Each structure stands twice: as structure tokens, then as C-alpha cells.
C-alpha positions as CSV (number, residue, x, y, z in Angstrom):
1,M,-10.6,1.3,24.0
2,I,-9.1,3.7,21.8
3,L,-9.4,1.2,18.8
4,D,-12.8,0.4,19.1
5,K,-13.7,3.3,16.8
6,L,-10.8,2.6,14.3
7,L,-11.6,-1.0,14.1
8,I,-15.2,0.2,13.3
9,K,-14.4,2.5,10.4
10,Y,-11.5,1.2,8.9
11,A,-12.5,-2.7,9.6
12,S,-16.5,-3.4,9.7
13,P,-16.3,-5.6,6.4
14,T,-13.6,-7.8,8.1
15,L,-15.1,-7.5,11.4
16,G,-18.2,-8.4,9.6
17,G,-16.7,-11.5,8.0
18,I,-17.4,-10.5,4.4
19,K,-13.8,-8.6,3.7
20,T,-10.3,-10.8,4.2
21,G,-8.7,-7.7,5.8
22,S,-8.0,-4.4,6.8
23,L,-5.3,-2.0,7.6
24,F,-5.2,1.3,9.7
25,K,-2.7,3.2,11.2
26,V,-2.5,4.2,14.8
27,Y,-0.5,7.5,15.5
28,K,2.1,7.3,18.2
29,S,0.6,10.7,19.4
30,S,-1.9,8.7,20.6
31,C,-0.5,8.1,23.8
32,I,-2.0,4.3,24.3
33,D,-0.3,1.3,24.9
34,L,-0.8,-0.4,21.7
35,K,0.6,-3.7,22.2
36,K,-1.9,-4.3,25.5
37,E,-4.5,-3.1,23.3
38,I,-3.8,-5.6,20.6
39,D,-3.9,-7.8,23.2
40,Y,-7.0,-7.4,24.5
41,Y,-8.7,-7.6,20.9
42,N,-6.6,-10.7,20.2
43,L,-7.7,-12.3,23.4
44,S,-11.4,-11.1,22.7
45,L,-11.5,-11.9,19.1
46,N,-9.1,-14.9,17.9
47,Y,-11.6,-17.5,19.2
48,L,-13.9,-16.0,16.1
49,D,-11.2,-16.1,13.9
50,L,-9.9,-12.5,14.1
51,Y,-6.3,-11.7,14.3
52,L,-4.5,-7.8,15.0
53,D,-0.9,-7.6,14.4
54,I,1.2,-4.7,14.2
55,L,2.8,-4.8,10.4
56,Y,4.7,-1.7,9.9
57,S,6.1,0.7,12.4
58,C,7.6,4.4,12.0
59,D,8.3,7.3,14.2
60,K,5.1,9.0,13.3
61,Y,2.5,5.7,13.5
62,D,1.9,1.7,13.8
63,L,0.3,0.1,10.9
64,I,-2.3,-2.4,12.4
65,Y,-3.4,-5.5,10.2
66,I,-6.9,-6.7,11.1
67,Y,-7.6,-10.4,9.1
68,N,-10.0,-13.2,9.1
69,F,-8.2,-16.3,9.4
70,K,-10.2,-18.7,7.2
71,M,-11.0,-16.2,4.9
72,L,-7.2,-15.4,4.6
73,T,-6.1,-18.7,4.5
74,Q,-8.4,-19.5,2.0
75,E,-7.0,-16.9,-0.7
76,L,-3.7,-17.7,-0.1
77,N,-4.0,-21.4,-0.8
78,N,-5.3,-20.0,-3.9
79,K,-2.4,-21.5,-6.8
80,E,-2.7,-18.4,-8.3
81,V,-2.2,-16.3,-5.5
82,K,0.7,-18.4,-4.1
83,G,2.2,-17.9,-7.5
84,F,1.7,-14.4,-7.5
85,L,3.4,-13.7,-4.0
86,Q,6.0,-16.3,-4.9
87,D,7.3,-14.0,-7.9
88,F,7.5,-11.3,-4.3
89,D,9.8,-14.0,-2.9
90,Y,6.7,-15.4,-0.5
91,K,8.0,-19.2,-0.1
92,C,5.0,-19.7,2.5
93,D,3.2,-22.3,3.4
94,F,1.4,-21.1,6.7
95,I,-0.7,-17.7,7.4
96,D,2.1,-16.5,10.2
97,E,5.0,-17.0,7.7
98,Y,3.2,-15.1,4.7
99,I,2.4,-12.8,7.4
100,S,6.0,-12.0,8.4
101,C,7.2,-11.7,5.0
102,L,4.7,-9.1,4.4
103,K,6.0,-7.5,7.6
104,K,10.3,-7.9,6.1
105,R,8.4,-6.2,3.1
106,F,7.1,-3.3,4.7
107,N,10.7,-2.8,6.5
108,I,12.7,-3.4,3.2
109,L,10.5,-1.0,1.3
110,K,9.8,1.9,3.8
111,K,5.9,1.7,2.4
112,T,3.3,-0.3,1.3
113,P,4.3,-3.0,-0.6
114,H,1.7,-3.6,-3.8
115,E,1.0,-7.0,-2.9
116,I,-1.1,-5.8,0.1
117,G,-3.9,-6.2,-1.9
118,I,-3.9,-9.8,-1.3
119,F,-4.0,-9.9,2.3
120,L,-7.1,-7.1,2.0
121,G,-9.6,-9.4,-0.1
122,Y,-8.8,-7.3,-2.9
123,P,-9.4,-9.3,-6.6
124,L,-6.2,-10.7,-8.1
125,N,-6.3,-9.2,-11.8
126,D,-6.7,-5.6,-9.9
127,V,-3.9,-6.4,-7.5
128,K,-2.1,-7.1,-10.9
129,S,-3.3,-4.5,-12.9
130,F,-2.4,-1.7,-10.2
131,I,0.7,-3.2,-10.2
132,I,1.4,-3.1,-14.0
133,Y,-0.1,0.6,-14.7
134,K,1.2,1.9,-11.7
135,G,-1.6,2.7,-10.2
136,K,-3.5,4.4,-13.6
137,N,-5.5,3.4,-15.8
138,F,-8.1,2.2,-13.5
139,K,-11.9,2.3,-14.4
140,I,-13.4,3.3,-10.7
141,C,-11.7,4.2,-7.1
142,G,-13.0,3.5,-4.4
143,C,-11.8,1.0,-1.5
144,W,-9.5,0.3,-4.2
145,K,-8.6,1.1,-7.7
146,V,-10.8,-1.3,-9.3
147,Y,-9.6,-2.5,-13.0
148,D,-12.0,-5.4,-14.3
149,N,-15.4,-6.4,-13.0
150,V,-16.5,-2.5,-12.0
151,D,-20.2,-4.0,-11.3
152,Y,-19.1,-6.4,-8.7
153,C,-16.7,-4.2,-6.5
154,I,-19.1,-1.1,-6.7
155,K,-21.0,-3.8,-4.8
156,Q,-18.9,-4.6,-2.5
157,F,-17.5,-1.0,-1.8
158,N,-21.6,-0.2,-1.1
159,K,-21.6,-3.4,1.3
160,F,-18.4,-2.4,2.9
161,K,-20.4,1.0,3.7
162,K,-23.3,-0.3,5.1
163,Y,-21.8,-2.6,7.5
164,R,-20.1,0.5,8.8
165,D,-22.6,2.3,8.9
166,K,-24.5,0.0,10.4
167,F,-21.5,-1.2,13.4
168,Y,-21.0,2.2,13.7
169,C,-25.1,2.8,15.4
170,L,-24.8,-0.6,17.0
171,Y,-21.7,0.7,19.1
172,E,-23.2,4.0,20.1
173,D,-25.8,1.6,21.1
174,N,-23.3,0.2,23.7
175,Y,-22.3,-2.9,21.8
176,N,-18.7,-4.2,22.2
177,I,-16.2,-5.1,19.3
178,E,-16.8,-8.6,19.8
179,S,-20.7,-8.7,20.1
180,L,-20.5,-6.7,16.5
181,V,-18.6,-9.8,15.4
182,L,-21.0,-12.0,17.1
183,L,-24.2,-10.1,15.3
184,S,-22.9,-9.8,12.1
185,Q,-24.8,-12.7,10.9
186,N,-27.8,-11.3,11.5
187,I,-26.6,-8.0,9.7
188,S,-25.7,-9.9,6.7
189,S,-29.3,-11.0,6.1
190,Y,-30.2,-7.4,5.3
191,I,-27.6,-6.0,3.8
192,K,-27.0,-7.0,0.0
């Protein structure tokens, strides 16, 4: 499947259960039946609490969102997060409602809405600061722009890279995506 390498490159931490969600583009020039591939992955991964969806489509690409259902539910049930999202007209109770609202925001703005960081598992303070400072004045930049708790974020970025590297090696040894997710508990025991 064509999405395998994109999932490993951009979503290993989500596949491994250490990051809420990941986002990546699939260019229309790749000429794949994206709906068919997403259906295939959802059939093989939903029972592991992983879901793929197309968040946004334009002439050049489709934007794919993969998320860990349990982690996203926990994030969206946080009172501070819920209040923050309500400021952007997320009047939701269920994940599918939040994702529908996020899709609407993409289509209205025709660009990535800043609250996407919540859906990707970024710290709320960093998402808020990114909006306040318009993407400037950050302390470090890795998987996201960090304004607070730099040491923690550096550790997370390093852990994300280790997952991607390990998943890539195992994939090269003929493990499929589903097997990698199942193995991720063993991987986490030696990736700190």
C-alpha cells in the first residue's frame, strides 16, 4: 500500500500510541484510490483505536488525519481544551462532531486552522501561544513551535524520532503497519 511509508514517516508516534494524532498530505499526482486505501487501513486499524480520515481536499492534495481514538477522547474531554475549542465554534460532544467541525474550519479558512494542534496532541499552552504570538517568539521549533516546557518537548521530539526510525527499520524487515502497531508496546519499553 502506498500509504505505508507516509504513515511511518509522519505518523509513527500516533501508530505507537504516544501521540494523539498526525497529519500528512497525499498528492493527487500519486494517482491512488485514496478512499479505498483509507478504508483498508480503517478496517485493519480501527480495532486498535486508530482511525484515518480525509480532513481537507484541494486540487493538489488530500490532507489525511490519523488519530488515536482513546487519546483524542481524553484530550477533548479536558475542560480547558473544551473551553478553548468552544471559542472557535466547536459546540460538540462526540469525536465525529469535533472532526466534522474541524473539516468545516479547513473548508471555510482554506488553510490549516490553528486549533489543529489540539487534535495532534500539542500542549494547549503552545497552541494558545502560537495564536497569540502569530507563530513568532517561540523558544524552540520541532514537531510544533514550543513556547512552554521546553525540556519536556525536546524529550517528546526525540522519542517521536526514535519511533519513526524503529518503525521504518521494522517495516523494511517486512512488518506491516498493523504488526507495527501491535509491536509498539514492546518498542516503548526500550524507547525513552
